[in-house]
gemmi code that builds the backbone of each chain (N, CA, C; Angstrom):
import gemmi

chains = {
    "A": [
        ("UNK", (-4.786, 2.368, 20.250), (-4.464, 3.099, 19.016), (-3.414, 2.311, 18.232)),
        ("UNK", (-3.761, 1.942, 17.021), (-2.858, 1.148, 16.189), (-1.757, 2.043, 15.622)),
        ("UNK", (-0.521, 1.597, 15.794), (0.612, 2.333, 15.231), (1.643, 1.355, 14.720)),
        ("UNK", (2.320, 1.741, 13.656), (3.440, 0.996, 13.115), (4.564, 1.993, 12.860)),
        ("UNK", (5.774, 1.604, 13.167), (6.910, 2.496, 12.975), (8.096, 1.718, 12.417)),
        ("UNK", (8.573, 2.147, 11.266), (9.715, 1.515, 10.623), (11.013, 2.161, 11.113)),
        ("UNK", (12.042, 1.368, 11.148), (13.364, 1.895, 11.473), (14.407, 1.093, 10.730)),
        ("UNK", (15.546, 1.743, 10.479), (16.617, 1.063, 9.779), (17.587, 2.066, 9.200)),
        ("UNK", (18.659, 1.576, 8.615), (19.681, 2.469, 8.060), (19.175, 3.186, 6.827)),
        ("UNK", (19.589, 4.416, 6.645), (19.117, 5.179, 5.502), (19.969, 4.978, 4.265)),
        ("UNK", (21.249, 4.632, 4.449), (22.167, 4.518, 3.329), (22.818, 3.145, 3.327)),
        ("UNK", (22.752, 2.500, 2.195), (23.327, 1.167, 2.034), (24.219, 1.149, 0.800)),
        ("UNK", (25.174, 0.223, 0.819), (26.052, 0.021, -0.332), (25.484, -1.104, -1.192)),
        ("UNK", (25.721, -1.050, -2.498), (25.319, -2.174, -3.359), (25.922, -3.474, -2.848)),
        ("UNK", (25.154, -4.523, -2.981), (25.467, -5.902, -2.572), (25.272, -6.140, -1.074)),
        ("UNK", (25.018, -5.108, -0.294), (24.790, -5.296, 1.149), (23.396, -5.859, 1.414)),
        ("UNK", (23.181, -6.234, 2.680), (21.885, -6.752, 3.120), (21.158, -5.687, 3.931)),
        ("UNK", (19.948, -5.385, 3.516), (19.111, -4.411, 4.214), (18.365, -5.089, 5.356)),
        ("UNK", (18.382, -4.431, 6.511), (17.600, -4.920, 7.646), (16.727, -3.785, 8.161)),
        ("UNK", (15.440, -3.987, 8.107), (14.482, -3.006, 8.605), (13.631, -3.634, 9.710)),
        ("UNK", (13.217, -2.801, 10.641), (12.356, -3.247, 11.733), (11.069, -2.443, 11.720)),
        ("UNK", (9.970, -3.134, 11.916), (8.665, -2.499, 12.058), (8.179, -2.799, 13.475)),
        ("UNK", (8.068, -1.784, 14.291), (7.580, -1.946, 15.661), (6.123, -1.519, 15.711)),
        ("UNK", (5.283, -2.415, 16.194), (3.848, -2.149, 16.188), (3.334, -1.969, 17.603)),
        ("UNK", (2.236, -1.262, 17.710), (1.539, -1.113, 18.987), (0.047, -1.006, 18.707)),
        ("UNK", (-0.735, -1.329, 19.720), (-2.185, -1.256, 19.561), (-2.811, -2.520, 19.007)),
        ("UNK", (-1.995, -3.496, 18.651), (-2.513, -4.786, 18.213), (-1.424, -5.839, 18.416)),
        ("UNK", (-1.840, -7.088, 18.372), (-0.915, -8.194, 18.598), (-0.519, -8.844, 17.287)),
        ("UNK", (0.745, -9.195, 17.170), (1.232, -9.874, 15.966), (0.720, -11.310, 15.882)),
        ("UNK", (0.198, -11.835, 16.952), (-0.376, -13.177, 16.908), (-1.841, -13.142, 16.487)),
        ("UNK", (-2.388, -11.952, 16.358), (-3.763, -11.791, 15.886), (-3.839, -11.120, 14.514)),
        ("UNK", (-2.792, -10.410, 14.139), (-2.770, -9.674, 12.869), (-1.432, -9.860, 12.178)),
        ("UNK", (-1.461, -9.848, 10.864), (-0.226, -9.892, 10.108), (0.346, -8.499, 9.911)),
        ("UNK", (1.497, -8.455, 9.262), (2.127, -7.203, 8.851), (2.680, -7.400, 7.449)),
        ("UNK", (2.457, -6.411, 6.612), (2.986, -6.460, 5.260), (4.013, -5.369, 5.037)),
        ("UNK", (4.814, -5.557, 4.006), (5.802, -4.555, 3.601), (5.485, -4.099, 2.172)),
        ("UNK", (5.585, -2.794, 1.977), (5.330, -2.179, 0.672), (6.493, -1.244, 0.372)),
        ("UNK", (6.958, -1.310, -0.869), (8.075, -0.450, -1.264), (7.580, 0.578, -2.274)),
        ("UNK", (8.189, 1.768, -2.211), (7.853, 2.826, -3.159), (9.151, 3.442, -3.678)),
        ("UNK", (9.593, 3.049, -4.865), (10.765, 3.706, -5.461), (10.505, 5.205, -5.557)),
        ("UNK", (11.570, 5.974, -5.491), (11.455, 7.433, -5.458), (10.653, 7.946, -6.639)),
        ("UNK", (9.575, 8.655, -6.342), (8.755, 9.236, -7.396), (7.893, 8.249, -8.150)),
        ("UNK", (7.807, 7.019, -7.639), (7.045, 5.997, -8.365), (5.932, 5.426, -7.486)),
        ("UNK", (5.323, 4.366, -7.981), (4.162, 3.790, -7.318), (4.512, 2.780, -6.249)),
        ("UNK", (3.478, 2.140, -5.727), (3.589, 1.223, -4.598), (3.716, -0.219, -5.072)),
        ("UNK", (4.576, -0.961, -4.396), (4.786, -2.366, -4.736), (4.702, -3.207, -3.471)),
        ("UNK", (3.792, -4.160, -3.460), (3.694, -5.086, -2.340), (4.881, -6.031, -2.356)),
        ("UNK", (5.553, -6.166, -1.218), (6.733, -7.021, -1.156), (6.436, -8.362, -0.501)),
        ("UNK", (5.667, -8.355, 0.555), (5.381, -9.601, 1.229), (4.636, -9.361, 2.518)),
        ("UNK", (4.194, -10.462, 3.114), (3.406, -10.410, 4.347), (3.831, -11.529, 5.270)),
        ("UNK", (3.864, -11.238, 6.561), (3.958, -12.296, 7.563), (2.602, -12.322, 8.254)),
        ("UNK", (1.999, -13.471, 8.270), (0.651, -13.626, 8.766), (0.641, -13.869, 10.277)),
        ("UNK", (-0.544, -13.784, 10.864), (-0.664, -13.938, 12.317), (-0.109, -15.287, 12.802)),
        ("UNK", (-0.243, -16.315, 12.007), (0.251, -17.632, 12.386), (1.749, -17.807, 12.160)),
        ("UNK", (2.381, -16.798, 11.550), (3.827, -16.841, 11.342), (4.249, -17.226, 9.938)),
        ("UNK", (3.313, -17.668, 9.124), (3.669, -18.003, 7.749), (3.886, -16.723, 6.944)),
        ("UNK", (4.572, -16.879, 5.827), (4.894, -15.714, 5.006), (4.550, -15.975, 3.548)),
        ("UNK", (4.314, -14.924, 2.814), (4.345, -15.022, 1.367), (4.970, -13.760, 0.801)),
        ("UNK", (5.636, -13.942, -0.326), (6.474, -12.914, -0.890), (6.125, -12.652, -2.359)),
        ("UNK", (6.430, -11.429, -2.779), (6.330, -11.115, -4.192), (7.449, -11.869, -4.914)),
        ("UNK", (7.091, -12.586, -5.948), (8.086, -13.393, -6.657), (9.205, -12.537, -7.227)),
        ("UNK", (8.940, -11.242, -7.438), (9.969, -10.362, -8.012), (11.164, -10.203, -7.085)),
        ("UNK", (10.944, -10.376, -5.780), (12.030, -10.208, -4.802), (12.179, -11.416, -3.895)),
        ("UNK", (11.429, -12.454, -4.156), (11.361, -13.592, -3.241), (12.716, -14.206, -2.930)),
        ("UNK", (13.573, -14.283, -3.943), (14.866, -14.933, -3.743), (15.789, -14.122, -2.835)),
        ("UNK", (15.483, -12.849, -2.635), (16.349, -11.977, -1.839), (15.719, -11.546, -0.517)),
        ("UNK", (14.448, -11.876, -0.314), (13.686, -11.285, 0.786), (13.354, -12.290, 1.872)),
        ("UNK", (13.401, -11.823, 3.099), (12.968, -12.627, 4.230), (12.232, -11.722, 5.213)),
        ("UNK", (11.059, -12.158, 5.651), (10.297, -11.423, 6.653), (10.127, -12.336, 7.860)),
        ("UNK", (10.437, -11.822, 9.022), (10.315, -12.587, 10.254), (9.766, -11.678, 11.354)),
        ("UNK", (9.639, -12.217, 12.568), (9.058, -11.401, 13.634), (9.529, -11.870, 15.002)),
        ("UNK", (9.371, -11.007, 15.978), (9.551, -11.336, 17.384), (8.272, -10.862, 18.071)),
        ("UNK", (7.378, -11.766, 18.334), (6.082, -11.369, 18.885), (6.216, -10.779, 20.285)),
        ("UNK", (7.216, -11.209, 21.047), (7.388, -10.687, 22.411), (7.771, -9.212, 22.410)),
        ("UNK", (8.387, -8.793, 21.309), (8.791, -7.389, 21.191), (7.875, -6.605, 20.265)),
        ("UNK", (6.874, -7.257, 19.721), (5.952, -6.620, 18.763), (6.726, -6.027, 17.579)),
        ("UNK", (7.649, -6.800, 17.080), (8.475, -6.335, 15.977), (8.453, -7.314, 14.796)),
        ("UNK", (8.462, -6.745, 13.619), (8.555, -7.507, 12.371), (9.810, -7.026, 11.646)),
        ("UNK", (10.516, -7.970, 11.047), (11.792, -7.664, 10.427), (11.740, -7.962, 8.930)),
        ("UNK", (12.351, -7.088, 8.171), (12.540, -7.308, 6.744), (14.032, -7.378, 6.486)),
        ("UNK", (14.439, -8.421, 5.799), (15.834, -8.538, 5.379), (15.852, -8.797, 3.876)),
        ("UNK", (16.635, -8.003, 3.185), (16.767, -8.182, 1.750), (18.233, -8.072, 1.361)),
        ("UNK", (18.723, -9.127, 0.698), (20.144, -9.161, 0.371), (20.405, -8.703, -1.057)),
        ("UNK", (21.677, -8.646, -1.375), (22.128, -8.280, -2.727), (21.483, -6.991, -3.215)),
        ("UNK", (21.538, -5.977, -2.370), (20.908, -4.706, -2.718), (21.527, -4.104, -3.969)),
        ("UNK", (20.678, -3.441, -4.759), (21.105, -2.730, -5.944), (20.528, -1.315, -5.897)),
        ("UNK", (21.074, -0.395, -6.666), (20.535, 0.978, -6.650), (19.031, 1.047, -6.909)),
        ("UNK", (18.507, 0.118, -7.686), (17.064, 0.137, -7.970), (16.217, -0.255, -6.758)),
        ("UNK", (16.848, -0.689, -5.681), (16.127, -0.966, -4.437), (15.938, 0.315, -3.619)),
        ("UNK", (16.473, 1.401, -4.105), (16.292, 2.692, -3.437), (14.825, 3.083, -3.415)),
        ("UNK", (14.381, 3.560, -2.263), (12.993, 3.985, -2.152), (12.557, 4.052, -0.699)),
        ("UNK", (11.282, 4.288, -0.516), (10.696, 4.304, 0.813), (10.044, 2.955, 1.086)),
        ("UNK", (10.325, 2.429, 2.248), (9.782, 1.131, 2.646), (8.758, 1.356, 3.756)),
        ("UNK", (7.573, 0.834, 3.535), (6.491, 0.955, 4.505), (6.134, -0.415, 5.073)),
        ("UNK", (5.847, -0.447, 6.358), (5.137, -1.608, 6.894), (3.690, -1.180, 7.120)),
        ("UNK", (2.794, -2.111, 6.996), (1.377, -1.792, 7.096), (0.629, -3.012, 7.612)),
        ("UNK", (-0.506, -2.763, 8.252), (-1.295, -3.866, 8.787), (-2.332, -4.300, 7.761)),
        ("UNK", (-2.266, -5.552, 7.331), (-3.271, -6.017, 6.389), (-4.519, -6.510, 7.114)),
        ("UNK", (-5.623, -6.316, 6.446), (-6.887, -6.870, 6.900), (-7.320, -7.824, 5.804)),
        ("UNK", (-7.752, -9.019, 6.189), (-8.159, -9.972, 5.165), (-9.326, -10.786, 5.669)),
        ("UNK", (-10.346, -10.892, 4.836), (-11.440, -11.815, 5.113), (-12.158, -12.127, 3.810)),
        ("UNK", (-13.140, -12.980, 3.905), (-13.844, -13.451, 2.715), (-14.547, -12.312, 1.980)),
        ("UNK", (-15.021, -11.325, 2.726), (-15.834, -10.265, 2.117), (-14.996, -9.147, 1.510)),
        ("UNK", (-13.824, -8.912, 2.099), (-13.047, -7.740, 1.698), (-11.802, -8.083, 0.912)),
        ("UNK", (-11.352, -9.320, 1.039), (-10.044, -9.631, 0.493), (-8.970, -8.981, 1.345)),
        ("UNK", (-7.853, -8.691, 0.728), (-6.679, -8.180, 1.435), (-6.584, -6.676, 1.198)),
        ("UNK", (-6.460, -5.923, 2.276), (-6.178, -4.494, 2.128), (-5.443, -4.036, 3.379)),
        ("UNK", (-4.850, -2.860, 3.299), (-4.088, -2.309, 4.421), (-4.916, -1.233, 5.130)),
        ("UNK", (-5.150, -1.418, 6.435), (-5.924, -0.404, 7.154), (-5.059, 0.582, 7.940)),
        ("UNK", (-3.842, 0.204, 8.273), (-2.934, 1.132, 8.949), (-1.546, 1.016, 8.337)),
        ("UNK", (-0.876, 2.146, 8.212), (0.452, 2.215, 7.626), (1.417, 2.911, 8.565)),
        ("UNK", (2.694, 2.509, 8.500), (3.730, 3.265, 9.155), (4.062, 4.510, 8.350)),
        ("UNK", (4.961, 5.321, 8.866), (5.314, 6.571, 8.198), (6.333, 6.341, 7.091)),
        ("UNK", (6.939, 5.166, 7.070), (7.904, 4.841, 6.025), (9.324, 5.201, 6.416)),
        ("UNK", (10.264, 4.472, 5.826), (11.682, 4.754, 6.026), (12.346, 4.786, 4.647)),
        ("UNK", (13.109, 5.845, 4.415), (13.773, 6.005, 3.121), (15.089, 5.249, 3.136)),
        ("UNK", (15.308, 4.455, 2.118), (16.548, 3.692, 1.982), (17.191, 4.071, 0.649)),
        ("UNK", (18.436, 4.471, 0.716), (19.193, 4.794, -0.497), (20.307, 3.780, -0.664)),
        ("UNK", (20.387, 3.204, -1.850), (21.453, 2.248, -2.157), (22.393, 2.910, -3.146)),
        ("UNK", (23.580, 3.207, -2.669), (24.537, 3.927, -3.521), (25.942, 3.675, -3.027)),
        ("UNK", (26.859, 3.619, -3.973), (28.266, 3.466, -3.619), (28.925, 4.831, -3.438)),
    ],
    "B": [
        ("UNK", (0.344, -12.852, -12.485), (0.041, -11.746, -11.613), (-1.128, -10.936, -12.196)),
        ("UNK", (-1.947, -10.379, -11.324), (-3.064, -9.545, -11.772), (-2.556, -8.119, -12.014)),
        ("UNK", (-2.777, -7.620, -13.203), (-2.366, -6.260, -13.543), (-3.544, -5.315, -13.286)),
        ("UNK", (-3.239, -4.160, -12.719), (-4.256, -3.154, -12.447), (-4.019, -1.940, -13.331)),
        ("UNK", (-4.952, -1.671, -14.222), (-4.845, -0.523, -15.113), (-5.645, 0.626, -14.524)),
        ("UNK", (-4.941, 1.661, -14.107), (-5.573, 2.798, -13.439), (-5.542, 4.014, -14.358)),
        ("UNK", (-6.656, 4.731, -14.403), (-6.710, 5.934, -15.250), (-7.591, 6.998, -14.616)),
        ("UNK", (-7.322, 8.278, -14.914), (-6.168, 8.733, -15.699), (-4.902, 8.728, -14.851)),
        ("UNK", (-3.764, 8.933, -15.478), (-2.509, 9.022, -14.746), (-2.429, 10.335, -13.970)),
        ("UNK", (-3.022, 11.370, -14.531), (-3.077, 12.649, -13.840), (-4.370, 13.351, -14.188)),
        ("UNK", (-4.751, 14.249, -13.298), (-6.053, 14.881, -13.417), (-5.987, 16.248, -12.762)),
        ("UNK", (-6.479, 17.244, -13.469), (-6.552, 18.586, -12.921), (-8.016, 18.989, -12.887)),
        ("UNK", (-8.513, 19.324, -11.715), (-9.927, 19.618, -11.570), (-10.130, 20.865, -10.707)),
        ("UNK", (-11.301, 21.452, -10.829), (-11.612, 22.678, -10.090), (-12.258, 22.356, -8.744)),
        ("UNK", (-12.192, 23.294, -7.838), (-12.880, 23.135, -6.554), (-14.355, 22.847, -6.796)),
        ("UNK", (-14.902, 21.984, -5.980), (-16.316, 21.605, -6.024), (-16.671, 20.686, -7.204)),
        ("UNK", (-15.693, 20.395, -8.046), (-15.961, 19.523, -9.191), (-16.057, 18.070, -8.715)),
        ("UNK", (-16.770, 17.254, -9.472), (-16.829, 15.812, -9.207), (-15.711, 15.143, -9.998)),
        ("UNK", (-14.957, 14.292, -9.295), (-13.805, 13.628, -9.902), (-13.999, 12.112, -9.838)),
        ("UNK", (-13.654, 11.442, -10.918), (-13.745, 9.981, -10.950), (-12.440, 9.389, -11.439)),
        ("UNK", (-11.949, 8.395, -10.709), (-10.741, 7.652, -11.050), (-11.150, 6.197, -11.200)),
        ("UNK", (-10.579, 5.512, -12.174), (-10.986, 4.127, -12.397), (-9.796, 3.166, -12.361)),
        ("UNK", (-10.110, 1.927, -12.044), (-9.142, 0.834, -12.083), (-9.795, -0.363, -12.749)),
        ("UNK", (-9.031, -1.021, -13.584), (-9.527, -2.224, -14.249), (-8.506, -3.336, -14.067)),
        ("UNK", (-8.921, -4.421, -13.416), (-7.997, -5.550, -13.242), (-7.927, -6.401, -14.493)),
        ("UNK", (-6.839, -7.168, -14.603), (-6.662, -8.041, -15.770), (-7.462, -9.335, -15.658)),
        ("UNK", (-8.019, -9.575, -14.462), (-8.905, -10.724, -14.288), (-9.878, -10.408, -13.159)),
        ("UNK", (-10.872, -11.258, -12.999), (-11.907, -11.015, -11.995), (-11.314, -10.998, -10.590)),
        ("UNK", (-11.670, -9.963, -9.820), (-11.213, -9.874, -8.439), (-12.389, -9.716, -7.478)),
        ("UNK", (-13.607, -9.914, -7.970), (-14.765, -9.743, -7.114), (-14.803, -8.327, -6.550)),
        ("UNK", (-15.059, -8.228, -5.256), (-15.070, -6.916, -4.595), (-13.779, -6.645, -3.824)),
        ("UNK", (-12.724, -7.364, -4.170), (-11.480, -7.275, -3.407), (-10.603, -6.147, -3.919)),
        ("UNK", (-11.124, -4.924, -3.772), (-10.465, -3.747, -4.299), (-10.507, -2.648, -3.241)),
        ("UNK", (-9.372, -2.045, -2.994), (-9.313, -0.933, -2.041), (-8.669, 0.279, -2.701)),
        ("UNK", (-8.945, 1.451, -2.128), (-8.416, 2.721, -2.629), (-7.665, 3.454, -1.522)),
        ("UNK", (-6.584, 4.126, -1.903), (-5.723, 4.839, -0.970), (-5.420, 6.232, -1.499)),
        ("UNK", (-5.233, 7.159, -0.562), (-4.797, 8.514, -0.883), (-3.414, 8.712, -0.288)),
        ("UNK", (-2.512, 9.256, -1.075), (-1.178, 9.557, -0.559), (-0.849, 11.016, -0.820)),
        ("UNK", (-0.503, 11.710, 0.240), (-0.076, 13.104, 0.118), (1.452, 13.146, 0.114)),
        ("UNK", (2.032, 14.214, -0.442), (3.501, 14.282, -0.560), (4.207, 14.060, 0.780)),
        ("UNK", (5.164, 13.170, 0.761), (5.954, 12.893, 1.949), (5.246, 12.106, 3.024)),
        ("UNK", (4.053, 11.619, 2.719), (3.261, 10.876, 3.713), (2.993, 9.452, 3.248)),
        ("UNK", (2.571, 8.621, 4.176), (2.214, 7.256, 3.819), (0.791, 7.232, 3.248)),
        ("UNK", (0.477, 6.223, 2.462), (-0.892, 6.092, 1.938), (-1.897, 5.927, 3.077)),
        ("UNK", (-3.112, 6.379, 2.826), (-4.194, 6.245, 3.793), (-5.372, 5.558, 3.119)),
        ("UNK", (-5.948, 4.593, 3.823), (-7.082, 3.841, 3.277), (-8.308, 4.722, 3.159)),
        ("UNK", (-8.951, 4.671, 1.988), (-10.208, 5.401, 1.762), (-11.398, 4.437, 1.674)),
        ("UNK", (-11.237, 3.436, 0.835), (-12.328, 2.520, 0.493), (-11.790, 1.096, 0.541)),
        ("UNK", (-12.551, 0.166, 1.078), (-12.224, -1.260, 0.976), (-13.452, -2.014, 0.497)),
        ("UNK", (-13.230, -3.235, 0.085), (-14.328, -4.070, -0.420), (-15.075, -3.373, -1.563)),
        ("UNK", (-14.349, -2.616, -2.336), (-14.826, -1.895, -3.527), (-15.729, -0.698, -3.217)),
        ("UNK", (-16.569, -0.825, -2.186), (-17.571, 0.221, -1.958), (-17.679, 0.696, -0.516)),
        ("UNK", (-16.946, 0.074, 0.417), (-17.096, 0.418, 1.837), (-16.151, 1.531, 2.239)),
        ("UNK", (-16.709, 2.575, 2.806), (-15.922, 3.726, 3.250), (-15.172, 3.355, 4.521)),
        ("UNK", (-13.877, 3.622, 4.544), (-13.085, 3.326, 5.732), (-13.448, 4.282, 6.863)),
        ("UNK", (-13.199, 3.865, 8.084), (-13.497, 4.680, 9.261), (-12.816, 6.045, 9.173)),
        ("UNK", (-13.575, 7.089, 9.430), (-13.020, 8.431, 9.492), (-12.844, 9.120, 8.152)),
        ("UNK", (-13.169, 8.440, 7.073), (-13.016, 9.040, 5.737), (-14.257, 9.874, 5.417)),
        ("UNK", (-14.070, 11.090, 4.916), (-15.238, 11.939, 4.622), (-16.193, 11.283, 3.640)),
        ("UNK", (-17.464, 11.576, 3.812), (-18.505, 10.950, 2.993), (-18.491, 11.423, 1.552)),
        ("UNK", (-17.664, 12.413, 1.247), (-17.533, 12.868, -0.132), (-16.824, 11.859, -1.023)),
        ("UNK", (-16.169, 10.865, -0.411), (-15.518, 9.794, -1.163), (-16.477, 8.617, -1.267)),
        ("UNK", (-16.489, 7.992, -2.448), (-17.294, 6.789, -2.600), (-16.640, 5.872, -3.626)),
        ("UNK", (-16.899, 4.578, -3.476), (-16.382, 3.593, -4.402), (-17.523, 2.832, -5.040)),
        ("UNK", (-17.304, 2.430, -6.280), (-18.333, 1.661, -6.972), (-17.677, 0.646, -7.884)),
        ("UNK", (-18.518, -0.275, -8.326), (-18.057, -1.320, -9.244), (-19.107, -1.497, -10.322)),
        ("UNK", (-18.645, -1.547, -11.553), (-19.521, -1.857, -12.670), (-18.832, -2.935, -13.484)),
        ("UNK", (-19.298, -4.142, -13.324), (-18.641, -5.256, -13.984), (-17.221, -5.406, -13.472)),
        ("UNK", (-16.270, -5.286, -14.355), (-14.863, -5.417, -13.960), (-14.174, -4.072, -13.837)),
        ("UNK", (-14.939, -2.991, -13.848), (-14.347, -1.677, -13.682), (-14.733, -1.124, -12.313)),
        ("UNK", (-13.723, -0.592, -11.631), (-13.909, -0.050, -10.291), (-13.630, 1.454, -10.330)),
        ("UNK", (-14.432, 2.202, -9.593), (-14.296, 3.655, -9.636), (-14.239, 4.230, -8.234)),
        ("UNK", (-13.452, 5.277, -8.108), (-13.430, 6.105, -6.903), (-13.972, 7.467, -7.318)),
        ("UNK", (-14.971, 7.932, -6.610), (-15.558, 9.225, -6.921), (-15.354, 10.171, -5.760)),
        ("UNK", (-14.950, 11.380, -6.084), (-14.832, 12.433, -5.082), (-15.876, 13.491, -5.431)),
        ("UNK", (-16.809, 13.670, -4.515), (-17.848, 14.680, -4.723), (-17.352, 16.025, -4.231)),
        ("UNK", (-17.518, 17.070, -5.037), (-17.206, 18.429, -4.580), (-15.757, 18.505, -4.095)),
        ("UNK", (-14.836, 18.428, -5.043), (-13.408, 18.432, -4.763), (-13.012, 19.583, -3.847)),
        ("UNK", (-12.234, 19.251, -2.831), (-11.712, 20.243, -1.897), (-10.191, 20.315, -2.009)),
        ("UNK", (-9.618, 21.374, -1.467), (-8.160, 21.559, -1.531), (-7.430, 20.366, -0.922)),
        ("UNK", (-7.965, 19.871, 0.196), (-7.292, 18.787, 0.920), (-7.398, 17.436, 0.206)),
        ("UNK", (-8.125, 17.383, -0.904), (-8.260, 16.117, -1.637), (-7.145, 15.919, -2.660)),
        ("UNK", (-6.287, 16.911, -2.846), (-5.189, 16.741, -3.800), (-4.197, 15.716, -3.277)),
        ("UNK", (-3.554, 15.031, -4.193), (-2.613, 13.982, -3.822), (-2.592, 12.920, -4.906)),
        ("UNK", (-2.033, 11.763, -4.562), (-1.995, 10.646, -5.498), (-2.882, 9.540, -4.954)),
        ("UNK", (-3.687, 8.980, -5.825), (-4.631, 7.933, -5.449), (-4.216, 6.616, -6.091)),
        ("UNK", (-4.293, 5.551, -5.303), (-3.936, 4.217, -5.779), (-5.065, 3.243, -5.484)),
        ("UNK", (-5.237, 2.297, -6.400), (-6.093, 1.152, -6.110), (-5.197, -0.045, -5.806)),
        ("UNK", (-5.744, -1.024, -5.120), (-5.023, -2.252, -4.773), (-5.978, -3.420, -4.915)),
        ("UNK", (-5.533, -4.440, -5.660), (-6.345, -5.653, -5.719), (-5.923, -6.575, -4.591)),
        ("UNK", (-6.894, -7.029, -3.823), (-6.623, -7.904, -2.689), (-7.147, -9.302, -2.907)),
        ("UNK", (-7.199, -9.733, -4.158), (-7.766, -11.039, -4.498), (-6.732, -12.152, -4.386)),
        ("UNK", (-5.553, -11.912, -4.957), (-4.526, -12.946, -4.913), (-3.146, -12.327, -4.920)),
        ("UNK", (-2.237, -12.993, -4.210), (-0.846, -12.543, -4.176), (-0.157, -12.910, -5.492)),
        ("UNK", (0.750, -12.059, -5.968), (1.182, -10.801, -5.361), (0.095, -9.741, -5.479)),
        ("UNK", (-0.238, -9.127, -4.353), (-1.242, -8.063, -4.353), (-0.660, -6.877, -5.109)),
        ("UNK", (-1.410, -6.352, -6.044), (-0.869, -5.360, -6.961), (-1.653, -4.052, -6.918)),
        ("UNK", (-0.891, -2.968, -6.987), (-1.448, -1.627, -7.001), (-1.587, -1.111, -8.426)),
        ("UNK", (-2.521, -0.199, -8.628), (-2.535, 0.566, -9.841), (-1.359, 1.538, -9.838)),
        ("UNK", (-1.074, 2.110, -10.988), (0.096, 2.985, -11.130), (-0.087, 4.347, -10.468)),
        ("UNK", (-1.319, 4.655, -10.095), (-1.567, 5.912, -9.392), (-2.180, 6.976, -10.275)),
        ("UNK", (-2.951, 7.852, -9.660), (-3.538, 9.015, -10.324), (-3.177, 10.245, -9.513)),
        ("UNK", (-2.472, 11.171, -10.149), (-2.098, 12.411, -9.464), (-3.201, 13.437, -9.672)),
        ("UNK", (-3.816, 13.849, -8.585), (-4.947, 14.780, -8.638), (-4.498, 16.152, -8.156)),
        ("UNK", (-4.671, 17.128, -9.018), (-4.284, 18.503, -8.703), (-5.475, 19.427, -8.884)),
        ("UNK", (-5.356, 20.596, -8.283), (-6.373, 21.629, -8.454), (-6.057, 22.482, -9.672)),
        ("UNK", (-7.091, 22.779, -10.407), (-6.922, 23.614, -11.593), (-6.849, 25.069, -11.166)),
    ],
}
model = gemmi.Model(1)
for chain_id, residues in chains.items():
    chain = gemmi.Chain(chain_id)
    for i, (resn, *xyz) in enumerate(residues, 1):
        res = gemmi.Residue()
        res.name, res.seqid = resn, gemmi.SeqId(i, " ")
        for name, pos in zip(("N", "CA", "C"), xyz):
            atom = gemmi.Atom()
            atom.name, atom.element = name, gemmi.Element(name[0])
            atom.pos, atom.b_iso = gemmi.Position(*pos), 0.0
            res.add_atom(atom)
        chain.add_residue(res)
    model.add_chain(chain)
structure = gemmi.Structure()
structure.add_model(model)
structure.setup_entities()
């Protein structure tokens, strides 16, 4: 059974660095990637980046300079780090498993429950 | 970046009514389009991938189609449990972009 679970601090101060963990089960990080999606409060979904099965990453250019995604395959964990937080980074952060191939392109077949992050002084 | 224009932004429909939501990308994305349903306080759930393929476990009342560069999600015979916000996602090229969402309510 595929599962993803996000964890991390709920409240951050402006200029701090956010660290989130996505713990997965039911699949291997060496066979599947993990993506991160952000949803500002009351707004739509924004793809932030993906770490692929081979360990390479790609990021949304809107946050690329502040974002880092890494993993520990032995622990089945993927990490998101984003620095220089601002109030507009407030929202729910989801990790999700992407599926990608020639016929389907990229889509998410499983999602975590999300973790709410508030950036406020 | 590929922009996804989703319409309508909101929709109020009656039980058993047929509902259609559309997405139009700013450039060709082939069949690399997926649809998601999000209920309040919950994570999005995959409905359709590859523009027309129903995801595992999704009721057959949902269907996806493509006509040229316009993609549609159709809900046959709207049920109470179908209310929520629907998003499309283009999976053609990064940054992968979502439509702005369609809020579907019961009339």
